[in-house]
C-alpha positions as CSV (number, residue, x, y, z in Angstrom):
1,X,14.0,-15.1,6.1
2,X,12.1,-12.0,5.0
3,X,11.4,-12.4,1.3
4,X,8.3,-10.1,0.7
5,X,8.5,-6.5,1.5
6,X,5.2,-4.5,1.6
7,X,5.8,-0.4,1.4
8,X,3.0,1.6,3.1
9,X,3.7,5.4,2.7
10,X,2.7,8.8,3.3
11,X,1.7,10.6,0.0
12,X,4.7,12.7,-1.3
13,X,7.2,10.7,1.1
14,X,8.7,8.9,-2.0
15,X,7.8,5.6,-0.8
16,X,7.0,4.2,-4.1
17,X,10.6,5.1,-5.3
18,X,12.2,3.6,-2.3
19,X,10.2,0.3,-3.1
20,X,11.4,0.5,-6.7
21,X,14.9,1.0,-5.8
22,X,14.9,-1.8,-3.3
23,X,13.4,-4.0,-5.8
24,X,15.8,-3.1,-8.6
25,X,18.7,-3.8,-6.0
26,X,17.3,-7.2,-4.9
27,X,16.4,-8.0,-8.7
28,X,12.9,-9.1,-7.7
29,X,9.4,-8.0,-8.9
30,X,7.9,-4.6,-7.9
31,X,4.3,-4.2,-7.8
32,X,2.7,-0.7,-7.9
33,X,1.0,0.4,-10.9
34,X,1.5,-3.0,-12.2
35,X,-1.0,-4.2,-9.6
36,X,-3.6,-1.7,-11.0
37,X,-3.1,-3.3,-14.5
38,X,-3.5,-6.8,-13.1
39,X,-6.7,-5.9,-11.1
40,X,-8.2,-4.1,-14.2
41,X,-7.8,-7.5,-16.0
42,X,-9.1,-9.6,-13.2
43,X,-12.2,-7.6,-12.3
44,X,-13.2,-5.7,-15.5
45,X,-12.9,-2.5,-13.5
46,X,-11.3,0.6,-15.1
47,X,-8.0,1.6,-14.0
48,X,-9.3,5.0,-13.1
49,X,-11.9,3.2,-10.8
50,X,-9.2,1.3,-9.3
51,X,-7.1,4.2,-8.5
52,X,-10.1,5.9,-6.9
53,X,-10.7,3.1,-4.3
54,X,-8.8,5.0,-1.7
55,X,-11.4,7.3,-1.3
56,X,-12.9,7.8,2.3
57,X,-15.2,5.1,3.4
58,X,-17.8,5.5,6.0
59,X,-18.7,2.1,7.3
60,X,-16.8,-0.8,8.4
61,X,-16.2,-3.6,5.7
62,X,-15.1,-6.3,8.2
63,X,-18.4,-5.6,10.0
64,X,-20.2,-6.3,6.9
65,X,-18.4,-9.5,6.2
66,X,-19.0,-10.9,9.4
67,X,-22.8,-10.0,9.6
68,X,-24.3,-10.5,6.2
69,X,-23.0,-13.8,5.3
70,X,-21.9,-12.9,1.9
71,X,-19.6,-15.9,1.2
72,X,-22.5,-18.5,1.8
73,X,-23.9,-18.7,-1.7
74,X,-22.3,-15.9,-3.8
75,X,-18.9,-14.8,-3.0
76,X,-19.6,-11.2,-3.7
77,X,-23.4,-10.9,-2.5
78,X,-24.7,-7.5,-2.8
79,X,-21.4,-6.0,-2.0
80,X,-20.6,-2.5,-3.7
81,X,-17.9,-2.4,-6.5
82,X,-15.2,-1.2,-4.4
83,X,-15.8,-4.0,-1.9
84,X,-15.8,-6.8,-4.6
85,X,-12.6,-5.1,-5.8
86,X,-11.0,-5.6,-2.5
87,X,-11.8,-9.2,-2.3
88,X,-10.2,-9.6,-5.7
89,X,-7.4,-7.4,-4.7
90,X,-6.8,-9.7,-1.7
91,X,-6.8,-12.9,-3.5
92,X,-4.2,-11.3,-6.3
93,X,-1.7,-10.2,-3.5
94,X,-1.7,-13.6,-1.8
95,X,-1.1,-15.0,-5.4
96,X,1.9,-12.8,-5.9
97,X,3.3,-13.6,-2.7
98,X,3.2,-17.3,-3.3
99,X,5.1,-16.9,-6.4
100,X,8.3,-15.6,-4.5
101,X,10.1,-12.6,-3.3
102,X,8.7,-9.2,-4.4
103,X,8.1,-5.6,-3.3
104,X,4.5,-4.6,-2.9
105,X,3.4,-1.1,-2.7
106,X,0.2,0.0,-0.6
107,X,-3.4,-1.5,-1.0
108,X,-3.4,-2.9,2.5
109,X,-0.9,-5.6,1.5
110,X,0.6,-5.5,5.0
111,X,-2.6,-6.5,6.4
112,X,-3.5,-8.8,3.6
113,X,-0.3,-10.9,4.1
114,X,-0.4,-10.6,7.9
115,X,-0.2,-14.2,8.4
116,X,2.8,-15.0,6.7
117,X,6.1,-15.0,8.7
118,X,8.4,-14.0,5.6
119,X,7.1,-10.4,5.0
120,X,8.8,-7.3,6.0
121,X,6.1,-4.5,6.5
122,X,7.6,-0.9,6.0
123,X,6.2,2.5,6.4
124,X,7.9,5.4,4.7
125,X,7.3,8.9,6.3
126,X,8.5,12.3,5.6
127,X,8.5,15.9,6.9
128,X,6.0,18.3,5.3
129,X,8.7,20.6,3.7
130,X,10.3,17.7,1.7
131,X,6.8,16.3,0.8
132,X,5.6,19.5,-0.5
133,X,8.8,19.9,-2.7
134,X,8.3,16.4,-4.2
135,X,4.5,17.0,-4.9
136,X,5.5,20.3,-6.6
137,X,8.5,18.8,-8.7
138,X,7.2,15.2,-9.5
139,X,3.3,15.6,-9.4
140,X,2.8,19.1,-10.7
141,X,0.6,20.2,-7.6
142,X,0.9,24.1,-7.2
143,X,2.8,24.8,-4.0
144,X,0.1,26.9,-2.3
145,X,-2.2,23.8,-2.8
146,X,0.2,21.0,-2.0
147,X,0.0,20.8,1.8
148,X,-3.9,20.6,1.6
149,X,-3.6,18.0,-1.0
150,X,-1.2,15.9,1.1
151,X,-3.5,16.1,4.0
152,X,-6.3,15.0,1.9
153,X,-4.6,12.0,0.5
154,X,-3.3,10.7,4.0
155,X,-6.7,11.0,5.4
156,X,-8.2,9.0,2.4
157,X,-5.6,6.5,2.7
158,X,-6.1,6.0,6.5
159,X,-9.7,5.9,6.0
160,X,-9.4,3.3,3.4
161,X,-6.9,1.0,5.4
162,X,-9.2,1.4,8.5
163,X,-12.3,0.6,6.6
164,X,-11.0,-2.7,5.1
165,X,-8.9,-3.9,8.0
166,X,-10.2,-2.7,11.0
167,X,-6.8,-1.4,12.0
168,X,-5.0,2.0,12.1
169,X,-2.8,3.3,9.0
170,X,0.5,4.6,10.1
171,X,0.5,3.3,13.3
172,X,4.0,1.8,14.3
173,X,2.6,-1.4,15.7
174,X,1.5,-2.3,12.2
175,X,5.0,-2.0,10.6
176,X,8.3,-3.8,11.2
177,X,10.3,-0.8,10.0
178,X,9.4,3.0,9.7
179,X,11.9,5.1,7.7
180,X,12.0,8.9,7.1
181,X,12.8,9.9,3.6
182,X,13.2,13.6,4.7
183,X,16.0,12.4,7.0
184,X,17.9,9.8,5.1
185,X,16.9,10.4,1.4
186,X,15.2,7.8,-0.9
187,X,18.4,6.1,-2.0
188,X,19.5,5.6,1.7
189,X,16.3,4.2,3.0
190,X,16.3,1.6,0.0
191,X,20.0,0.7,1.1
192,X,18.9,0.5,4.7
193,X,16.1,-1.9,3.9
194,X,18.5,-4.1,1.7
195,X,20.8,-4.2,4.6
196,X,18.2,-5.4,6.9
197,X,17.2,-8.1,4.6
198,X,20.8,-9.1,4.0
199,X,21.3,-9.5,7.9
200,X,18.1,-11.6,7.8
201,X,19.3,-13.9,5.2
């Protein structure tokens, strides 16, 4: 039975809202900005810094882990702050999953929980037209700048995911379900996911 749902999403796709609606429908905890608050308390890093950790990375974190022996004496070694934060985030997400059913948005959660068999990994996509409309309406981004900002955000998320997981963000094999909010709408996507979970119960 799948009891933990991870939501990965394109920027402006409404994936966050799908996750929140699903969590409310299932009456289970929802972790999105809540994760940032928790990470800030555990790490003593500011919320602004944590939000910026999806910036583009230029080397391989997994390679560094395997070659530098950073866990031998010091669990953080000489890692950069954003890499230390990932270790803390990794442990936090595993702790939340151990507590019981929940919905977790982003932050490589599908990769972090990859060894569990009770996780449904979801990717939310959307056509550019609807994404632009959502960005203008909900994020206050000027329409003329929206497409450039969307591509920039997606590129950063893909780079961050690849850096920390060695895998590809948005590639179908890394998820159990992919849904298009431009086709179905946010509410219907949440309903579809709930129906899948009900079937699995």
